[in-house]
C-alpha positions as a Markdown table, in Angstrom:
| # | Residue | x | y | z |
|---|---|---|---|---|
| 1 | Unk | 15.3 | 19.7 | -45.1 |
| 2 | Unk | 13.9 | 21.2 | -48.3 |
| 3 | Unk | 15.1 | 19.7 | -51.7 |
| 4 | Unk | 17.6 | 21.5 | -53.6 |
| 5 | Unk | 16.4 | 24.1 | -56.3 |
| 6 | Unk | 18.0 | 23.4 | -59.8 |
| 7 | Unk | 20.2 | 26.5 | -59.1 |
| 8 | Unk | 21.4 | 25.2 | -55.8 |
| 9 | Unk | 21.9 | 21.5 | -57.3 |
| 10 | Unk | 23.9 | 23.0 | -60.1 |
| 11 | Unk | 26.1 | 25.2 | -58.0 |
| 12 | Unk | 26.8 | 22.1 | -55.7 |
| 13 | Unk | 27.5 | 19.8 | -58.7 |
| 14 | Unk | 29.9 | 22.5 | -60.2 |
| 15 | Unk | 31.7 | 22.5 | -56.8 |
| 16 | Unk | 32.0 | 18.7 | -57.0 |
| 17 | Unk | 33.1 | 18.8 | -60.5 |
| 18 | Unk | 35.9 | 21.0 | -59.4 |
| 19 | Unk | 36.9 | 18.7 | -56.6 |
| 20 | Unk | 36.8 | 15.6 | -58.9 |
| 21 | Unk | 39.1 | 17.5 | -61.4 |
| 22 | Unk | 41.5 | 18.3 | -58.7 |
| 23 | Unk | 42.2 | 14.7 | -58.0 |
| 24 | Unk | 44.2 | 13.3 | -61.0 |
| 25 | Unk | 43.0 | 9.6 | -60.5 |
| 26 | Unk | 39.4 | 10.7 | -60.2 |
| 27 | Unk | 39.7 | 13.1 | -63.1 |
| 28 | Unk | 41.3 | 10.6 | -65.3 |
| 29 | Unk | 38.6 | 8.0 | -64.5 |
| 30 | Unk | 35.9 | 10.5 | -65.1 |
| 31 | Unk | 37.2 | 11.8 | -68.4 |
| 32 | Unk | 37.9 | 8.2 | -69.6 |
| 33 | Unk | 34.4 | 6.9 | -68.6 |
| 34 | Unk | 32.6 | 10.0 | -69.9 |
| 35 | Unk | 34.5 | 10.1 | -73.2 |
| 36 | Unk | 35.0 | 14.0 | -72.8 |
| 37 | Unk | 38.2 | 15.9 | -73.4 |
| 38 | Unk | 39.2 | 18.8 | -71.5 |
| 39 | Unk | 38.0 | 21.2 | -74.0 |
| 40 | Unk | 34.7 | 19.7 | -74.4 |
| 41 | Unk | 34.3 | 19.5 | -70.6 |
| 42 | Unk | 34.9 | 23.2 | -70.3 |
| 43 | Unk | 32.4 | 24.0 | -72.9 |
| 44 | Unk | 29.7 | 22.1 | -71.4 |
| 45 | Unk | 30.5 | 22.2 | -67.7 |
| 46 | Unk | 27.4 | 23.9 | -66.7 |
| 47 | Unk | 25.0 | 21.6 | -68.4 |
| 48 | Unk | 22.5 | 19.8 | -66.2 |
| 49 | Unk | 23.0 | 16.6 | -68.0 |
| 50 | Unk | 26.8 | 16.7 | -67.4 |
| 51 | Unk | 26.6 | 17.5 | -63.9 |
| 52 | Unk | 24.0 | 14.8 | -63.2 |
| 53 | Unk | 26.2 | 12.4 | -64.8 |
| 54 | Unk | 29.2 | 13.5 | -62.6 |
| 55 | Unk | 27.2 | 13.0 | -59.5 |
| 56 | Unk | 26.1 | 9.5 | -60.8 |
| 57 | Unk | 29.8 | 8.8 | -61.5 |
| 58 | Unk | 30.7 | 9.8 | -57.8 |
| 59 | Unk | 27.6 | 7.8 | -56.6 |
| 60 | Unk | 28.9 | 4.8 | -58.3 |
| 61 | Unk | 32.1 | 4.6 | -56.4 |
| 62 | Unk | 31.3 | 5.3 | -52.7 |
| 63 | Unk | 34.9 | 6.2 | -51.7 |
| 64 | Unk | 34.9 | 9.0 | -54.3 |
| 65 | Unk | 31.5 | 10.1 | -53.2 |
| 66 | Unk | 32.6 | 10.3 | -49.6 |
| 67 | Unk | 35.9 | 12.0 | -50.6 |
| 68 | Unk | 34.3 | 14.7 | -52.7 |
| 69 | Unk | 31.6 | 15.3 | -50.1 |
| 70 | Unk | 34.2 | 15.8 | -47.4 |
| 71 | Unk | 36.4 | 17.9 | -49.5 |
| 72 | Unk | 33.4 | 20.4 | -50.4 |
| 73 | Unk | 32.0 | 20.4 | -46.9 |
| 74 | Unk | 28.6 | 18.7 | -47.5 |
| 75 | Unk | 26.9 | 15.5 | -46.8 |
| 76 | Unk | 27.0 | 12.7 | -49.4 |
| 77 | Unk | 23.1 | 12.7 | -49.3 |
| 78 | Unk | 23.3 | 16.3 | -50.5 |
| 79 | Unk | 25.0 | 15.3 | -53.8 |
| 80 | Unk | 22.5 | 12.6 | -54.2 |
| 81 | Unk | 19.6 | 15.0 | -53.8 |
| 82 | Unk | 21.4 | 17.4 | -56.3 |
| 83 | Unk | 21.6 | 14.7 | -58.8 |
| 84 | Unk | 18.0 | 14.1 | -58.4 |
| 85 | Unk | 17.1 | 17.7 | -58.7 |
| 86 | Unk | 19.3 | 18.1 | -61.9 |
| 87 | Unk | 17.8 | 14.8 | -63.5 |
| 88 | Unk | 14.4 | 16.4 | -62.9 |
| 89 | Unk | 15.6 | 19.7 | -64.9 |
| 90 | Unk | 17.0 | 17.5 | -67.9 |
């Protein structure tokens, strides 16, 4: 399997962000840990640093990683590879 391109990684991470924000518990936890408010989050949603941070957040709690991966129809490892690609872009 080829590594994701930065564009692929960002698209996957944006999908994971949307899935994270649709779950109230996960969304509240992510916003609390990141210190972001909803307006700031909307403003920087496509930033590779934010997207990598979101994927690190999911990786730090395996049940969330597995749930989001299942919800968006990808393997958890794809989210890890996306985070790595985004971190290389930073």
